[in-house]
C-alpha positions as CSV (number, residue, x, y, z in Angstrom):
1,X,6.4,22.9,13.5
2,X,3.8,21.0,14.0
3,X,3.9,17.5,11.5
4,X,0.3,15.9,11.1
5,X,1.2,12.8,13.6
6,X,1.9,15.3,16.5
7,X,0.1,15.8,19.4
8,X,-1.9,18.8,19.0
9,X,-2.0,21.5,22.2
10,X,-5.1,20.4,23.8
11,X,-3.5,16.7,23.8
12,X,-6.0,15.5,21.0
13,X,-4.4,13.2,18.1
14,X,-4.4,15.3,14.8
15,X,-4.9,13.2,12.3
16,X,-4.0,13.8,8.5
17,X,-7.4,13.6,7.8
18,X,-10.8,15.2,8.6
19,X,-14.3,13.7,9.3
20,X,-15.2,16.6,6.3
21,X,-12.7,15.2,3.6
22,X,-14.5,13.8,0.5
23,X,-14.9,9.6,0.5
24,X,-12.3,8.0,-0.6
25,X,-9.7,11.2,-1.0
26,X,-7.1,9.2,1.4
27,X,-7.3,5.8,-0.1
28,X,-4.8,4.9,-2.5
29,X,-5.1,4.5,-6.1
30,X,-6.0,1.3,-7.5
31,X,-2.8,0.4,-10.5
32,X,-3.3,-1.9,-12.8
33,X,-4.8,-5.8,-12.5
34,X,-2.7,-6.6,-15.7
35,X,-0.5,-6.0,-18.2
36,X,-2.9,-4.9,-20.4
37,X,-3.5,-1.7,-18.3
38,X,-0.1,-1.4,-17.3
39,X,0.4,-0.6,-21.8
40,X,-2.5,1.8,-21.5
41,X,-1.5,4.0,-19.5
42,X,2.4,5.1,-20.8
43,X,2.7,6.6,-23.3
44,X,2.3,5.7,-27.3
45,X,6.5,5.5,-27.8
46,X,7.1,3.3,-24.3
47,X,3.6,1.3,-24.8
48,X,5.0,0.2,-28.6
49,X,8.8,-0.7,-27.5
50,X,7.2,-2.8,-24.3
51,X,4.6,-4.2,-26.2
52,X,7.5,-5.4,-28.3
53,X,9.5,-6.7,-25.3
54,X,6.3,-8.4,-24.6
55,X,5.9,-10.5,-27.7
56,X,9.6,-10.9,-28.2
57,X,9.2,-13.2,-24.8
58,X,5.3,-14.4,-25.3
59,X,6.9,-16.3,-28.1
60,X,10.1,-18.1,-27.1
61,X,8.3,-18.9,-23.8
62,X,4.6,-19.4,-24.5
63,X,3.9,-21.7,-21.6
64,X,5.2,-18.7,-19.3
65,X,2.4,-16.9,-16.9
66,X,1.9,-13.2,-17.3
67,X,1.9,-11.5,-14.1
68,X,2.0,-8.0,-12.0
69,X,4.8,-8.0,-10.1
70,X,6.8,-5.7,-7.4
71,X,4.3,-3.5,-9.6
72,X,5.5,-3.5,-12.9
73,X,4.6,-6.4,-15.8
74,X,6.4,-9.7,-15.8
75,X,6.7,-13.1,-16.7
76,X,6.7,-16.4,-14.6
77,X,8.1,-19.8,-15.4
78,X,7.3,-21.9,-12.1
79,X,9.3,-18.7,-10.0
80,X,9.6,-15.4,-11.2
81,X,11.4,-15.3,-14.7
82,X,11.9,-11.4,-16.3
83,X,9.7,-8.1,-16.0
84,X,9.3,-4.9,-18.1
85,X,8.3,-1.7,-17.1
86,X,8.8,2.1,-18.4
87,X,9.6,5.0,-16.2
88,X,9.8,8.8,-17.0
89,X,11.3,8.9,-20.5
90,X,12.8,5.1,-20.1
91,X,12.0,1.6,-20.4
92,X,13.5,-1.0,-18.3
93,X,13.5,-4.8,-19.0
94,X,14.1,-6.9,-15.5
95,X,16.5,-10.1,-15.9
96,X,15.6,-10.4,-12.0
97,X,18.8,-11.3,-12.0
98,X,22.4,-9.6,-11.2
99,X,24.2,-12.6,-12.6
100,X,22.3,-12.5,-15.4
101,X,23.4,-8.6,-16.2
102,X,26.8,-9.0,-15.3
103,X,27.3,-12.8,-17.3
104,X,25.9,-10.1,-20.7
105,X,27.6,-6.8,-19.0
106,X,29.8,-6.8,-23.3
107,X,26.2,-6.9,-25.5
108,X,24.9,-4.9,-22.8
109,X,27.7,-1.9,-23.2
110,X,25.1,0.4,-25.2
111,X,22.7,0.6,-22.1
112,X,22.5,1.8,-18.9
113,X,22.4,-0.8,-16.5
114,X,22.5,-1.5,-12.3
115,X,22.4,-4.7,-10.8
116,X,19.3,-6.1,-12.5
117,X,17.7,-3.7,-15.0
118,X,18.6,-3.2,-18.1
119,X,17.4,0.7,-18.7
120,X,17.1,1.6,-23.0
121,X,15.0,4.7,-24.7
122,X,11.5,3.5,-26.5
123,X,13.2,4.9,-29.8
124,X,16.2,2.1,-29.5
125,X,14.5,-0.8,-27.7
126,X,16.3,-4.2,-27.0
127,X,17.2,-5.9,-29.9
128,X,14.5,-9.1,-29.9
129,X,18.0,-11.5,-30.3
130,X,19.9,-10.1,-27.0
131,X,16.2,-10.5,-25.1
132,X,15.8,-13.9,-26.5
133,X,19.2,-14.0,-25.1
134,X,19.2,-12.8,-21.6
135,X,15.8,-14.9,-21.3
136,X,17.3,-18.0,-22.2
137,X,20.0,-17.5,-19.5
138,X,16.8,-16.5,-16.6
139,X,16.1,-19.9,-17.7
140,X,18.8,-22.2,-17.3
141,X,19.4,-20.4,-14.6
142,X,15.8,-20.3,-12.9
143,X,16.4,-24.4,-14.3
144,X,19.5,-24.9,-12.1
145,X,17.8,-23.6,-8.8
146,X,15.2,-26.3,-9.1
147,X,11.2,-25.5,-9.7
148,X,10.6,-24.4,-5.8
149,X,12.9,-23.0,-3.0
150,X,16.3,-22.1,-3.5
151,X,16.6,-18.7,-2.8
152,X,17.9,-16.2,-4.5
153,X,21.5,-16.8,-4.5
154,X,22.1,-19.2,-7.8
155,X,25.9,-19.3,-6.9
156,X,25.6,-20.3,-3.0
157,X,27.6,-17.1,-2.2
158,X,27.3,-16.0,1.3
159,X,25.6,-19.2,2.3
160,X,26.1,-20.5,6.0
161,X,27.0,-24.1,6.1
162,X,27.5,-26.6,8.4
163,X,24.7,-27.4,11.2
164,X,23.3,-24.5,13.2
165,X,25.3,-24.9,16.4
166,X,28.6,-25.3,14.6
167,X,28.3,-21.8,12.9
168,X,29.6,-19.2,14.1
169,X,29.5,-14.8,12.9
């Protein structure tokens, strides 16, 4: 079976598009430019749940900058703070820290969690008190790292120590 990038028998490179294709057919679709556009594309129940989440974060950290990072709405306060999004039949809250999720695993027991994600159903959103607690934990974690630099490893695990010439693998 010949794939679109394989050479055809006559030696010409076959491209996945043809000269007669309509203009823009193979261009990437433009994503949302801001959080409002992101939310507008969601179902009503997801939009409502995420708008409440957004307002809770905004009330707690009014100085945080709203932005789109990694394809989802996020808040930035000197560095990435938290994000949120929707997919399928669920919504997600991204503390952007596996440490924060791990430190609050008892409070998150009723939710589907992974390393840096908390998933919830739109009809069962995260309680505002829990969101505030998670955002505060992220503010403290970011402050401990300093305003700039420092990487994403707050406990220093896996970091090489000593001058480069003394390091061993």
